C-alpha positions in Angstrom: -9.1 37.2 -34.9 -5.6 37.4 -33.6 -2.4 35.9 -35.0 -0.6 34.3 -32.0 3.1 34.5 -31.5 5.1 31.3 -31.7 5.9 30.3 -28.1 9.6 30.6 -27.2 11.4 27.6 -25.8 11.7 29.5 -22.5 7.9 29.8 -22.4 7.4 26.1 -23.1 9.9 25.3 -20.3 7.6 27.1 -17.8 6.1 23.6 -17.5 8.1 21.2 -19.6 11.6 20.1 -18.8 14.3 22.1 -20.7 15.9 18.9 -22.1 12.5 17.7 -23.5 11.8 21.1 -25.1 15.3 21.1 -26.6 14.9 17.6 -28.0 11.6 18.5 -29.7 13.4 21.4 -31.2 16.2 19.2 -32.5 14.5 16.1 -33.7 13.4 15.7 -37.4 12.1 12.7 -39.4 15.5 12.5 -41.2 17.5 12.4 -37.9 15.2 10.4 -35.6 17.1 7.1 -36.4 20.1 8.6 -34.5 18.1 9.1 -31.3 16.4 5.8 -30.6 17.1 6.0 -26.9 15.8 9.5 -26.6 12.7 8.6 -28.6 11.9 6.0 -26.0 12.7 8.3 -23.1 10.4 11.0 -24.4 7.7 8.6 -25.7 8.0 9.7 -29.3 6.9 7.3 -32.1 3.8 5.2 -32.2 0.9 7.6 -31.4 3.3 10.6 -31.1 5.2 10.4 -34.4 8.0 12.7 -35.4 7.0 14.8 -38.4 8.3 17.7 -40.4 8.2 21.0 -38.5 7.0 19.3 -35.3 8.5 22.0 -33.1 7.0 24.8 -35.0 3.6 23.1 -34.8 4.0 23.0 -31.0 5.1 26.7 -30.9 2.1 27.8 -32.8 -0.7 26.0 -30.9 1.0 26.7 -27.5 1.5 30.3 -28.4 -2.2 30.6 -29.2 -3.3 29.4 -25.8 -0.7 31.5 -24.0 -1.8 34.6 -25.9 -5.4 33.8 -25.2 -4.7 33.7 -21.5 -2.8 36.9 -21.6 -5.6 38.7 -23.4 -8.0 37.5 -20.7 -5.5 38.7 -18.0 -5.3 42.1 -19.5 -9.1 42.3 -19.9 -8.8 42.7 -23.7 -11.6 40.1 -24.0 -14.0 38.1 -21.9 -13.8 34.9 -23.9 -10.7 33.7 -25.9 -10.8 30.7 -28.2 -8.0 28.6 -29.6 -9.4 25.6 -31.4 -5.9 24.5 -32.3 -5.1 24.0 -28.6 -6.3 21.5 -26.0 -3.6 18.9 -26.2 -4.2 17.7 -22.7 -2.2 14.4 -22.5 1.4 15.9 -22.7 3.4 15.4 -19.6 6.3 17.5 -18.2 9.0 15.3 -19.7 7.2 13.3 -22.4 4.7 13.3 -25.2 1.5 11.2 -25.0 -1.6 10.6 -27.2 -0.4 12.9 -30.1 0.1 15.7 -27.5 3.7 17.0 -27.4 3.4 20.3 -25.5 0.6 20.8 -23.0 -0.7 24.2 -24.0 -3.5 24.0 -21.4 -1.1 23.8 -18.5 0.9 26.8 -20.0 -2.4 28.8 -20.4 -3.5 28.0 -16.8 0.0 29.0 -15.4 -0.5 32.3 -17.3 -4.0 32.8 -15.8 -2.6 32.0 -12.3 -0.5 35.2 -12.5 -3.8 37.2 -12.1 -6.3 34.8 -10.6 -6.1 33.1 -7.2 -8.1 30.1 -8.5 -8.6 28.6 -12.0 -11.1 26.0 -12.9 -10.3 23.5 -15.7 -13.1 21.6 -17.3 -12.6 18.8 -19.9 -15.3 17.2 -22.0 -13.0 15.2 -24.3 -13.9 11.5 -24.4 -10.4 10.8 -23.0 -9.3 11.7 -19.5 -7.4 15.0 -19.2 -4.5 13.3 -17.5 -1.7 15.7 -18.4 -3.5 18.7 -16.9 -4.6 16.8 -13.8 -1.1 15.5 -13.2 0.4 19.0 -13.5 -1.9 20.4 -10.7 -2.5 17.3 -8.7 -0.8 18.7 -5.5 -2.2 22.2 -5.5 -5.5 23.8 -4.6 -4.9 26.8 -7.0 -6.4 24.8 -9.9 -9.4 22.5 -9.8 -9.6 20.0 -12.6 -12.9 18.4 -13.7 -12.8 15.8 -16.4 -15.8 13.9 -17.9 -14.5 11.0 -19.9 -14.8 7.3 -20.8 -13.1 5.0 -18.2 -12.5 1.3 -18.1 -12.0 -1.5 -20.7 -8.4 -0.4 -21.0 -9.6 2.8 -22.8 -6.7 5.4 -23.2 -5.1 6.7 -21.1 -6.4 4.3 -18.4 -6.6 7.0 -15.7 -9.5 9.1 -14.4 -11.2 6.9 -11.8 -13.6 8.8 -9.5 -11.2 7.9 -6.6 -8.4 10.0 -8.1 -9.0 13.2 -6.1 -5.6 14.9 -5.7 -3.1 14.7 -2.9 -1.6 17.0 -0.2 -2.8 20.6 -0.7 -4.6 19.4 -3.9 -6.7 16.7 -2.2 -10.3 17.0 -3.4 -9.3 19.5 -6.1 -9.1 16.8 -8.8 -12.6 15.7 -9.9 -13.1 12.8 -12.2 -16.4 11.7 -13.7 -15.8 8.3 -15.3 -18.4 7.3 -17.8 -19.3 4.2 -19.7 -20.0 3.7 -23.4 -23.0 5.3 -25.1 -23.9 8.2 -22.7 -26.5 10.4 -24.4 -27.3 14.1 -24.3 -29.8 14.0 -21.5 -27.7 12.0 -19.1 -24.5 13.8 -19.9 -25.8 17.4 -19.7 -27.8 16.7 -16.6 -24.7 15.3 -14.8 -22.5 18.1 -16.2 -24.8 20.9 -15.0 -25.2 19.5 -11.6 -21.5 19.0 -11.0 -20.2 22.1 -12.6 -22.8 24.3 -10.8 -21.7 22.9 -7.4 -18.0 23.2 -8.4 -18.3 26.9 -9.3 -20.4 27.6 -6.1 -17.9 25.8 -3.9 -14.6 26.7 -5.5 -15.4 30.3 -6.7 -12.8 30.3 -9.6 -11.5 33.6 -11.0 -11.3 32.1 -14.5 -12.3 29.0 -16.4 -10.5 26.9 -19.0 -12.8 24.7 -21.1 -11.4 21.9 -23.2 -13.9 21.0 -25.9 -12.6 17.7 -27.3 -15.1 16.7 -30.1 -14.3 13.0 -29.9 -17.1 12.7 -27.3 -19.6 13.2 -30.2 -21.6 10.2 -31.5 -19.9 8.6 -34.5 -16.3 9.6 -33.7 -13.8 7.1 -35.0 -12.1 6.7 -31.6 -14.9 7.7 -29.3 -17.8 5.7 -27.8 -20.3 8.3 -26.6 -23.7 9.3 -28.1 -23.5 13.1 -27.7 -25.0 15.2 -30.5 -23.5 18.5 -31.5 -26.4 20.2 -29.6 -25.6 18.2 -26.5 -21.9 19.0 -26.6 -22.6 22.7 -27.3 -25.0 22.9 -24.4 -22.1 22.3 -22.0 -20.3 25.3 -23.6 -23.5 27.4 -23.4 -23.8 26.5 -19.7 -20.2 27.4 -18.8 -20.5 30.7 -20.6 -23.4 31.7 -18.4 -21.1 32.0 -15.4 -19.7 35.2 -16.9 -16.2 34.5 -15.8 -13.1 35.0 -17.9 -13.2 31.9 -20.2 -10.5 30.3 -22.3 -11.9 27.7 -24.7 -9.8 25.2 -26.6 -10.3 22.3 -29.0 -8.9 18.8 -28.3 -9.6 15.4 -29.8 -11.9 14.6 -32.6 -11.4 12.1 -35.4 -14.4 12.4 -37.6 -13.4 15.7 -39.1 -16.7 16.8 -40.6 -18.4 16.5 -37.2 -15.5 18.3 -35.5 -15.8 21.3 -37.9 -19.6 21.4 -37.4 -19.3 21.2 -33.6 -16.7 23.9 -33.2 -18.5 26.2 -35.6 -21.7 25.9 -33.6 -19.8 26.5 -30.4 -18.0 29.5 -31.8 -21.5 31.0 -32.6 -22.6 30.3 -29.0 -19.5 32.0 -27.5 -19.9 35.0 -29.8 -23.7 35.3 -29.1 -24.2 34.9 -32.8 -27.1 32.9 -34.2 -25.8 30.8 -37.1 -28.1 30.0 -40.1 -29.6 26.6 -39.8 -28.2 24.6 -42.7 -30.1 21.5 -41.9 -33.1 22.3 -44.2 -30.8 23.2 -47.1 -28.9 19.9 -46.5 -32.1 18.0 -46.4 -33.4 19.5 -49.6 -30.1 18.6 -51.3 -30.5 15.1 -50.0 -34.0 15.0 -51.4 -32.8 16.1 -54.7 -30.2 13.4 -54.8 -32.8 10.9 -53.6 -35.1 11.9 -56.5 -32.2 11.1 -58.9 -32.4 7.6 -57.5 -36.1 7.3 -58.0 -36.9 7.6 -54.3 -40.2 9.1 -53.1 -39.9 11.2 -49.9 -42.2 13.7 -48.2 -40.7 17.0 -47.1 -42.3 16.8 -43.7 -40.4 13.6 -42.8 -43.0 11.1 -43.8 -40.8 8.7 -45.7 -42.0 5.9 -48.0 -38.8 4.2 -46.9 -37.0 3.9 -43.6 -34.2 6.4 -42.9 -31.4 3.9 -43.1 -32.4 2.8 -46.6 -32.8 6.4 -47.5 -29.3 7.3 -46.4 -27.9 4.2 -48.1 -29.4 5.3 -51.4 -28.4 9.0 -51.0 -24.8 8.1 -50.1 -24.6 5.2 -52.6 -23.7 2.8 -49.8 -23.8 -1.0 -50.2 -26.5 -2.9 -48.3 -24.0 -4.3 -45.8 -22.6 -0.9 -44.8 -24.5 1.3 -42.3 -24.2 5.1 -42.6 -21.6 6.0 -40.0 -23.8 8.6 -38.2 -26.5 5.9 -37.6 -24.2 3.6 -35.7 -25.0 4.3 -32.1 -23.5 2.8 -28.9 -25.8 1.3 -26.4 -26.0 3.5 -23.3 -24.3 1.5 -20.6 -24.7 4.3 -18.0 -27.6 3.2 -15.8 -29.4 5.8 -13.7 -28.0 4.1 -10.5 -24.5 4.2 -11.8 -24.7 7.9 -12.7 -26.3 8.7 -9.4 -23.5 6.9 -7.5 -20.8 8.9 -9.4 -22.7 12.2 -8.8 -23.0 11.5 -5.1 -19.3 10.6 -4.7 -18.3 13.8 -6.5 -20.6 16.0 -4.5 -19.4 14.4 -1.3 -15.8 15.2 -2.2 -16.8 18.8 -2.8 -18.4 19.0 0.6 -14.9 18.2 2.0 -13.8 21.6 0.8 -14.8 23.9 3.6 -14.4 27.1 1.5 -12.5 28.4 -1.5 -8.8 28.4 -0.9 -7.2 31.8 -0.6 -3.7 33.2 -1.4 -2.1 36.5 -0.5 -2.7 37.9 -4.0 -0.8 41.2 -3.2 2.4 39.2 -2.4 1.8 36.9 -5.2 1.4 39.6 -7.8 4.7 41.3 -6.6 6.4 37.9 -7.0 5.1 37.5 -10.6 6.2 41.1 -11.5 9.7 40.2 -10.4 9.6 37.1 -12.5 8.3 39.1 -15.4 11.2 41.5 -15.2 13.7 38.6 -15.2 11.7 36.8 -17.9 11.8 39.9 -20.1 15.6 39.6 -20.4 15.4 35.8 -21.1 13.2 35.8 -24.1 15.4 35.4 -27.2 14.5 36.8 -30.6 12.4 34.5 -32.8 15.4 33.0 -34.5 13.3 30.2 -35.8 12.0 32.5 -38.5 15.1 33.2 -40.6 15.5 36.7 -42.1 16.5 36.5 -45.7 18.4 39.0 -47.8 17.5 38.3 -51.4 20.7 39.8 -52.6 22.7 37.3 -50.7 20.7 34.3 -51.8 22.4 31.9 -54.2 20.1 31.6 -57.2 21.5 28.1 -57.9 20.4 26.7 -54.5 17.0 25.1 -54.2 14.8 26.4 -51.4 12.3 23.9 -49.8 8.6 24.8 -50.0 8.2 25.4 -46.3 11.0 28.0 -46.3 9.4 29.7 -49.3 6.1 29.8 -47.6 7.6 31.6 -44.6 8.6 34.5 -46.9 5.1 35.0 -48.3 3.1 37.9 -46.9 -0.6 37.3 -47.6 -2.4 40.2 -49.2 -5.5 39.8 -47.0 -3.6 40.1 -43.7 -2.8 43.5 -42.1 -1.4 44.7 -38.8 -1.7 47.9 -37.0 -0.8 49.2 -33.6 1.3 47.1 -31.2 1.2 44.1 -33.5 2.6 46.1 -36.5 6.2 44.9 -36.5 7.0 47.1 -39.5 5.4 50.2 -37.9 3.7 51.0 -41.2 0.3 52.8 -41.4 -2.4 50.7 -42.9 -4.3 52.8 -45.4 
């Protein structure tokens, strides 16, 4: 576990426009009424609301992805995870879909300092439009997005015909899916396409966005993926043994999101997690017995599962348990076959993996790094307090107080020890 730094404005401006970054830093819920024109310009409000400490929120999750990329670049780890990241809709000059800063783009830019080619994979139910748009004209990044498309589903982009332009032609891959796709169909298509992508493109590193709104039962999603099906995609990508940056993303049924990313963390760490299903089932049986239900431990119910769950969860007769509401799979075999053939045909248009003169490129980045070193300001967003100079009659808001608290269970040592104190 690593505590990330809070990304500096100059780091955020490696992709986003400086005026947009400055506005995010300046705007607050108390002052937003003064900036109606700017709110419209930067697409804030509606599904991108202004809230307290918005800019710090952006700094923290973006800093996590940037630091993850840097650790991969410096070979401090093989896999880096930032479940707080994955905000793939944010554009260069505007927010979108509750995404304010596109940490994925910033992380990929960091990886490009050391790798000639980076592969971006997105299994969120929504199209990864912000990342695709950022690299639409280059062959240095290949973006592959599996998502719901059609029926005016947000963000409305991601047709299979969107393939990139200029040097980036054929380096944007979209796999548009319909409602209700299940584990078998999704994982078969995923493995076929990603295998060919890695073989053809030969990336030096992979960024995997694991939005959990593609799970069955998500409040905004419309797929029928189980946690096992979702996690199988993560397991498959891990097997390529390439530097891997994994992020979170969407997910609006929070219990399922937590379960999903816990399972996937275990997979990425090669750690077998205890199977809590039996314990959960026993607990459900105990609750069912309290309601006078008779159930067999081996799954031979005296009642149907829907009635069983209604009783266990104390649901009315007219309410279905949320996890049992499944979408009809509208993805026919012929439709999925057509999509697969189109994608593979586009990949055949790439003669070989693009190359760059990495020696010249690294020298350029070293020069940029030297300049950048003198541009990074101190973290003036965390105020340093002198208790002797504090006015005891002035109230301090809770957020400012929290910043002064040093948790007893957190220690630093080595390069991260800002106080240069030995840990006993």
